N, C-alpha and C positions, 0 to 999 in steps of 0.2 A: 562730565563723564558720559560718553556715548553708550549705546545699547550693548555693543560688543565688549566694552570695558567692564560694564556691570556684570555681564555673563561670566567673563573670565574671573573676576573678583569673587563671584559667588561660588564658582567651582573650587577655587583655592581655599575658601573658608569652610566649605562643607567637609564633614568627616570623610576620610578616605573610603570607608565602607559604604558610604552613600553614593560615591561616584562610580565605582566599578567593583564587582565582586569576583568574577572569575571568567576566564575564557577557556573553553574546553574543545578538544578534538577527539574523535574516537571511531571505533569500528565495531560492528555487531553482526551477528548471524542469527537467523530465525525464520519464521514462516513467510516473510516477505523476501527472503534471500539474504545476500550479503549487502551490508549497508555501511556507509560512512556518514559522519555527521560532525557538525560544529555547533557549539552552544555558547551562551553568554548569560551571566547572572544579571538580571534586571534589578532585583532587590535581594535581600538575604534569603527570602523564602520563595521568590518567583524567578524562574530561569526559562530561557527560550532556546529551542534547538531547531536547526535546519538539517535535513538529512536526505540522502538518496539511497534507494534500495533496488536491487536487481536480482532476478532469479529465473532460470530456464530449466524446464523439465519436460521430457517427452514420455508419453505413455499411451497405451491403448485402452479404449473404453467403448462400451456398447450403449448407444442412446436410441431408444425407441426401436430396438431390434437391429440397428445398423452399427457395424463395427467401424470405428474411426481410429485413425492414427493421429493423436493429438499432441500439440506442442504448447505447453503453458509458458507464457512470457510475462513475468511480473516486472513492472517498471513503475516506480513511484517516487515522488518528491514530497517530503513531509515538512510541515512547519507546526511545531507543537510548543505548548507552554507547560512547565512543570511547577506544581505548588507543593512545597514541603510544609505541611500544616503544623508540625510539632516544633516547639521552641527549643527542645533539647537537642537540636541539630541531628535529628534522626535521618537515616538514609531513605525512609519511606517517602513516596511522592504520589500525588494524583497528576494525571496528564490528560490534556485535551488539545485538540488541534484539527488540522485539515490536511488531506493528502491530495496532491495533483496526481490523479490516478490514471496510469496508462496500462493497466493490467489487461491482457488479452489472451485468448486461446485460439490457436489456429489448428485446423485439422482437415483431413480428407478421408473419404471412403472410396474404395476401389470400384471400378466399373464392373458391375455384376447385376444380378436380378434383385435390385433394391426395391423395397416397398417404401415409396415416398408418398406421404399422405395416406391415401387409401388405394393407391394404384401401384402395381408391379411394373417396373421399367427395366427391361433387359438391356445390358450394355451401357448403363448410365451410372456415373459416380457422382459424388458430391464434394465440394470444397466448402469448409465452414470457417467463419470468423465470429468469435464471441467477444463482445466488448462490454464495458461497464461504465457507470457514470464518471465524468471527468474529474469531479471534485467529491471527495469522500470524507465525512467527519470521522473523528477517532476519539474514543474515550478509553482510558486505561489506568492502571496503577503500576508502580515500579519501585525499585530499590537501587540506590546509587551510593556505593560506599565512599566515593570521593566527593560527595556533594558539598561538604563543608571543609574540605582540605584547601589550604592556601595554594598548594602546589603538589603535583605528584599524580600517581596512578590510582585509578578506581575501577571497581567491577560493578556492572549494572545489569539488571534484569527488568524486562517490561512484559506485562500481560494486558491485553485489551481486545477491543473489537473495532474493526473498520467496517463502516456501513457503505458499501459500494453499489447498492441498489441491484435491481433485477438485471440479469444479463440480457443483452440484446444480441440475437443470433441472425446472421445472414448466411443463407445457403445458396450456392451456385451450382447448377447441374454441369457435369463434365462428361466427356465421351462423345462418340460419333452420333448418338441419338439425343443429345442434350436438349435440342430445340423442341423435342416432342413432349417434354415434361410440362404438365399443366401448372401454371402459376399458382392456382388454388391449392394444389398438392404441396408446393413449396411452402406456401404460407402456413399450411396446417403442420407440416413437418417442423418448421421453425418454431411454432408455438409449442409443440411437444418437446422440442429440444430445450426451450426456455423453461418449461415446467420441470424438466429433469435436473436443471442446474440451479434451481431456486435457492438451494442451501448456500450458494456462494454470495447471496445477498448480504449476509453478515459474515465477514471473514475474520476468523480468530487470529490475533496477532500475538506472538510470543517471540522473544529474542533475548540474547545475552551478549555481552560484549565488554570491552575495556575502553577506558578513556584516560586522557592525560590533561590535567589542569595546569595552566600557566599563571 
């Protein structure tokens, strides 16, 4: 009997619950925006999920005295593992994983008498791009009412924290006199901007949604 035959025989002899547990698809809404996901039961207590999240939101904000028109663009791809620690088939779970993080903030400040760094520049505006680390670890807890259903709908809630690191800010002067801006003032303004968004380093994640198990 060759290796392939041994493998097929072993799969047939294993209990059905040890071969496959559940396949799930779902949708969710939360602080990372609208998301879709697919999951699979690895064992009775461990499950894996792959998801995509998207969110766009425009707002105005003042950073270091400069008024920006900002556009928050949240994009992320998640791969997480769920652990259901209780043998009583509880809906509670611990979750850990990693996000492919494409979250960014784009913005602009109108050409006027802006104080950039330590200098006032008449007729100069700023374009801003804020980026975060490409891969962000995630830890959280959650509840999934369909976790142990053989088939059917379930409701789920997740609470956790995404560590996406300190934001990196790139500022580009705009306007007729943009070339007069001292690069040292730009660097100083970028540092002040980064200090103002330091709280985005740890991003709170909360979501709720529905899923269907096959």
